[in-house]
N, C-alpha and C positions, 0 to 999 in steps of 0.2 A: 279427709274431710265425703261428708255426704255430700250426693251431687257435684261430685266435681271431675272431669277425666283426669288423667293424668300430664294431657296434653295444654290440660287448662292452669297446671302447678307449674311444670314448665313456660308457659310465657308471664306465671304471677309471680315464676322464677330469676325468668328474661328480666320482668320489669322492676326485681326486685336488684337486679346484677345496675341496670342501666338510671334507676336509681337516682344509689348507691355510688354508681363516675364520675354524675352530675353535679357532687354536690365535690366530688374533687374537684373539679374544675372552675373552678368560681373568680369570681376576679373580681383582681386588685384595683380598686375603687381610695384608698384610701393612701397614693401613696408617688402618684406619677411626681415627677421633676417636671415645666414647661419655663420652656424660653419665648417667655411676653414678648418683648421689643429688643429690637437690630441694628444698630445703626453706628457707620464707620462713615468715615473721613478723613480722603489723604493728605500732606501735606510733610514739607521737607523730609521729605524719603521715608517717611515713617507713617504706615496707618495704625488710626487713633481710633479703637471700635468699647461700643460701650453696648452688655450683654443687662438686657433684661430681664432674673424670671424668675421664675418659683419650685422652692421646694420644700418639699412635704414627701415625710418620712413616716415608713406606717407603724403601725400599735409593733408589728413587730423586732422592725429598726430601734426604735426610740428602746426597747427590755432589752435586746442586745446595750443600744446605748450605757441603757441605766446601770450597767452588769459587768462594764471595765473594758468592752469592743468600741476600740473607736473607728469612724467607720466618715472613708479617706472619697469624695467628693470632685470629680474630675468633668472640667470644663474645654472640651474638644474645639478650636477654632481653626476653619483653614479659609485661607484668599483666592479665586482660583478665576481665570477670565473669564464671559461666560458663553464667546465665540469660543474657544479650541475644549474651554470647561480645565484648561490646563493649571496648579497645580500653583498658586508664584511661593505663596511660602503657607506659612500655621503655626502652631501653639496648640499647649498644652498645657495647663494647671491643675492646678490638685490642693486640696486645699482637707483640712485632717476636722472632726469635728470629736469630742473626749470627753466626757460628762468627768467634772475631780468628787467622788464622794464623798471630800472633809470637806473642803468651801461649803458642795452643793451647787457648782455652779457648773461652766461646756466654758473648755477653750475653744478656739476654731485659729490654725495657722493654716501659715501659707506654706504646701513643701516648697524645703528649695531656700526659701525669706526668712527674713529676719520679722513679719509680721506675726504677732500672735494677739490675740484678745479677748477676753473672755469675760460671759453674761452672765444671769445671774436666774437663767430660763432658757429655752430652749428654740423658741421660735425669736430670741432676738439675736443666737447665733444663726438661726438659716435664713434674718432677714437681715444677717452681714453679708453673707455669701447673696442678697438675691442684687443686687447692682453692682455688676464690677468691669471694669475697667481694661483695656488692655491694648496694646503699642504694638506694633511689627514693624522693627525694623525692613523696609525692604525697596529700600532707593529710589531711580527713576526708576516713579511707571510709564512704560509706552501708553499713550491718550485710548480710550477708549473703556467697553465695561468689562466692568468688575462685580464679583457677589462674595461676603463672606457668610458663610457658612458657618453655624454653630450647634453644640446639642453639650448637655450638662446628662449627668448618669452616677451611679454606685458603684466603684472601683471595690470589685467580689476580690482580685488578687488580693486584694490588705489585710483580708480579711482573717481571719482565722484558721487555720487548715478543718477542725470539724463544722463549721458554719461557710465554707466554699459551697458545696457540691451543696444542701437547703437551698443557698440563699440563687445558682440557676436555675436549681427550678421550681423553689415557688413561688406564687407569685405575690406574695409580701413580700418579696424581694427585689420585686423589677421594680427601680426608680433609675430611668430613660425617659430624659424627654426624646420629641422626635429631631431631627435636621432640621433649622428654624435658617433660611438664606435674607440677607438686606442686602441691598444694593450700594455698589459705590461707584460713581463713574468721574470720568480720570477727564479734563475737555483741557485741552490745545490751548488755554489760559493757564495750567495750574501749572 
């Protein structure tokens, strides 16, 4: 190019490379999981937990689902002592969403349970998982302050092998909530 030095062309090449790489690191804005509310109550040796969440799948995840790839959503709960941070109890529940092409419905099933429900739309299937109730058998707990921690995520380990690697690195497959905590106070009268 007339009027351009080799140094200018090198800078232009470097700038083009940076712009191209910047396009590869896009932010995932259409697929987050979020725990919105977490409440816990103790009574008769059990901790009853209500978890409300918002689950939204990215277009990549929806496309995989519609092409026969079942998706597993995992919700992990931990009960721990607030002072010592010692884990008292915990549970992990897993739910599978599967598209049924013949009926054009979505099936949600609790893995390890007999709970199965079918829905005409994906948004209805995700709404089924928006409020979950858990019960942890913990026995007698000493008086004190405790907290319940929860997070939900899309389990990449249950995906078919060809999708696992892209799911680990592609931001469109990043479906994980932050850890959310809720208080649990056990008083002397409990």
